[in-house]
C-alpha positions as a LaTeX table, in Angstrom:
\begin{tabular}{lrrr}
\hline
Residue & $x$ (\AA) & $y$ (\AA) & $z$ (\AA) \\
\hline
Unk1 & 20.01 & $-40.21$ & $-0.73$ \\
Unk2 & 17.17 & $-38.96$ & 0.79 \\
Unk3 & 13.44 & $-39.36$ & $-0.73$ \\
Unk4 & 12.04 & $-36.33$ & $-2.59$ \\
Unk5 & 8.55 & $-35.45$ & $-1.91$ \\
Unk6 & 6.21 & $-32.66$ & $-2.53$ \\
Unk7 & 2.55 & $-31.93$ & $-1.50$ \\
Unk8 & 0.87 & $-28.96$ & $-2.60$ \\
Unk9 & $-3.18$ & $-28.29$ & $-0.72$ \\
Unk10 & $-5.22$ & $-25.61$ & $-0.12$ \\
Unk11 & $-5.34$ & $-24.76$ & 3.61 \\
Unk12 & $-8.27$ & $-22.25$ & 3.21 \\
Unk13 & $-9.41$ & $-19.98$ & 0.52 \\
Unk14 & $-6.96$ & $-18.25$ & $-1.18$ \\
Unk15 & $-4.03$ & $-19.44$ & 0.70 \\
Unk16 & $-1.78$ & $-22.48$ & $-0.84$ \\
Unk17 & 0.52 & $-24.75$ & 0.67 \\
Unk18 & 3.70 & $-26.40$ & $-0.67$ \\
Unk19 & 5.51 & $-29.29$ & 1.51 \\
Unk20 & 8.84 & $-30.37$ & 0.47 \\
Unk21 & 10.89 & $-33.04$ & 1.95 \\
Unk22 & 14.08 & $-34.39$ & 0.90 \\
Unk23 & 16.80 & $-32.57$ & $-1.41$ \\
Unk24 & 15.75 & $-30.47$ & $-3.94$ \\
Unk25 & 17.93 & $-30.02$ & $-6.73$ \\
Unk26 & 18.40 & $-29.81$ & $-10.49$ \\
Unk27 & 16.75 & $-33.31$ & $-10.90$ \\
Unk28 & 13.33 & $-32.39$ & $-7.99$ \\
Unk29 & 12.98 & $-28.98$ & $-8.50$ \\
Unk30 & 10.82 & $-29.32$ & $-11.95$ \\
Unk31 & 8.14 & $-31.43$ & $-9.60$ \\
Unk32 & 8.43 & $-28.41$ & $-7.05$ \\
Unk33 & 7.73 & $-25.68$ & $-9.86$ \\
Unk34 & 5.11 & $-27.44$ & $-11.15$ \\
Unk35 & 3.13 & $-27.79$ & $-7.72$ \\
Unk36 & 4.01 & $-23.69$ & $-7.03$ \\
Unk37 & 3.04 & $-22.74$ & $-10.35$ \\
Unk38 & $-0.54$ & $-25.59$ & $-10.13$ \\
Unk39 & $-1.42$ & $-23.80$ & $-7.13$ \\
Unk40 & $-0.49$ & $-20.26$ & $-7.99$ \\
Unk41 & $-2.90$ & $-20.89$ & $-11.52$ \\
Unk42 & $-5.74$ & $-21.54$ & $-9.43$ \\
Unk43 & $-5.61$ & $-17.75$ & $-7.99$ \\
Unk44 & $-4.48$ & $-17.80$ & $-4.36$ \\
Unk45 & $-3.60$ & $-14.91$ & $-3.49$ \\
Unk46 & $-0.85$ & $-16.41$ & $-0.63$ \\
Unk47 & 1.46 & $-19.63$ & $-1.13$ \\
Unk48 & 3.50 & $-20.73$ & 2.16 \\
Unk49 & 6.39 & $-23.08$ & 0.86 \\
Unk50 & 7.30 & $-25.49$ & 3.57 \\
Unk51 & 11.05 & $-26.66$ & 3.44 \\
Unk52 & 11.02 & $-27.41$ & 6.98 \\
Unk53 & 11.97 & $-31.36$ & 6.33 \\
Unk54 & 14.65 & $-30.05$ & 2.97 \\
Unk55 & 17.42 & $-32.18$ & 3.82 \\
Unk56 & 19.86 & $-30.28$ & 0.77 \\
Unk57 & 18.70 & $-26.93$ & $-1.34$ \\
Unk58 & 20.53 & $-26.05$ & $-4.32$ \\
Unk59 & 20.28 & $-22.82$ & $-6.86$ \\
Unk60 & 17.66 & $-24.87$ & $-9.15$ \\
Unk61 & 15.12 & $-24.84$ & $-6.28$ \\
Unk62 & 16.16 & $-21.49$ & $-5.17$ \\
Unk63 & 15.45 & $-20.10$ & $-9.26$ \\
Unk64 & 12.16 & $-21.91$ & $-8.44$ \\
Unk65 & 11.18 & $-20.06$ & $-5.35$ \\
Unk66 & 12.18 & $-16.54$ & $-6.64$ \\
Unk67 & 10.47 & $-17.22$ & $-10.07$ \\
Unk68 & 7.29 & $-17.44$ & $-7.78$ \\
Unk69 & 8.02 & $-15.02$ & $-5.57$ \\
Unk70 & 7.65 & $-13.15$ & $-9.15$ \\
Unk71 & 4.96 & $-14.20$ & $-10.09$ \\
Unk72 & 3.16 & $-13.93$ & $-6.27$ \\
Unk73 & 3.88 & $-10.06$ & $-6.88$ \\
Unk74 & 2.32 & $-9.98$ & $-10.44$ \\
Unk75 & $-0.72$ & $-11.04$ & $-9.07$ \\
Unk76 & $-0.53$ & $-8.53$ & $-6.18$ \\
Unk77 & $-0.14$ & $-12.22$ & $-3.57$ \\
Unk78 & 2.14 & $-12.91$ & $-0.82$ \\
Unk79 & 4.32 & $-15.98$ & $-0.74$ \\
Unk80 & 6.09 & $-16.70$ & 2.65 \\
Unk81 & 8.99 & $-19.51$ & 2.86 \\
Unk82 & 9.16 & $-22.00$ & 5.96 \\
Unk83 & 12.83 & $-22.59$ & 6.53 \\
Unk84 & 13.25 & $-24.26$ & 9.83 \\
Unk85 & 16.07 & $-26.79$ & 8.63 \\
Unk86 & 19.49 & $-26.51$ & 8.89 \\
Unk87 & 20.85 & $-26.84$ & 5.02 \\
Unk88 & 18.21 & $-23.85$ & 4.36 \\
Unk89 & 18.44 & $-21.40$ & 6.73 \\
Unk90 & 21.73 & $-21.33$ & 5.47 \\
Unk91 & 21.49 & $-21.40$ & 1.47 \\
Unk92 & 19.29 & $-18.53$ & 1.94 \\
Unk93 & 21.83 & $-16.76$ & 4.22 \\
Unk94 & 24.53 & $-17.61$ & 2.33 \\
Unk95 & 22.48 & $-15.83$ & $-0.87$ \\
Unk96 & 21.07 & $-12.78$ & 1.30 \\
Unk97 & 17.90 & $-14.66$ & 0.34 \\
Unk98 & 17.01 & $-14.09$ & 3.80 \\
Unk99 & 16.53 & $-10.19$ & 3.38 \\
Unk100 & 14.79 & $-10.56$ & $-0.39$ \\
Unk101 & 11.90 & $-13.38$ & 1.18 \\
Unk102 & 9.50 & $-13.67$ & 3.99 \\
Unk103 & 10.77 & $-16.03$ & 6.22 \\
Unk104 & 9.59 & $-17.71$ & 9.14 \\
Unk105 & 10.80 & $-20.52$ & 11.73 \\
Unk106 & 7.83 & $-22.33$ & 11.50 \\
Unk107 & 4.70 & $-22.78$ & 9.86 \\
Unk108 & 2.40 & $-21.64$ & 12.95 \\
Unk109 & 3.86 & $-18.16$ & 12.55 \\
Unk110 & 4.11 & $-17.79$ & 8.44 \\
Unk111 & $-0.08$ & $-19.00$ & 8.60 \\
Unk112 & $-0.63$ & $-16.10$ & 10.73 \\
Unk113 & 1.39 & $-12.93$ & 9.11 \\
Unk114 & $-0.92$ & $-14.60$ & 6.01 \\
\hline
\end{tabular}
């Protein structure tokens, strides 16, 4: 089992980052949600969720991401996903979420777009 970590930070005024690593599943998704909602509540205009070090992601985690997208859209904000790891890219492709979410291969690409 890979250790799960989640870390939130402000990169600059109005831009937040949630960086995850390990397995994001039913057990760890609540910590992810806490960090994501916490950032949204600070009033940021854009958030990057960096999943490049995630080894596994399940439907619970996808639900957290979709909830974050909805919350940001309600505030006219933006949310970008960095899906550099194969497991994340695969699940986004299988579910079709790669067509709905703003997905980038690298954090640099996501930041350049926001």
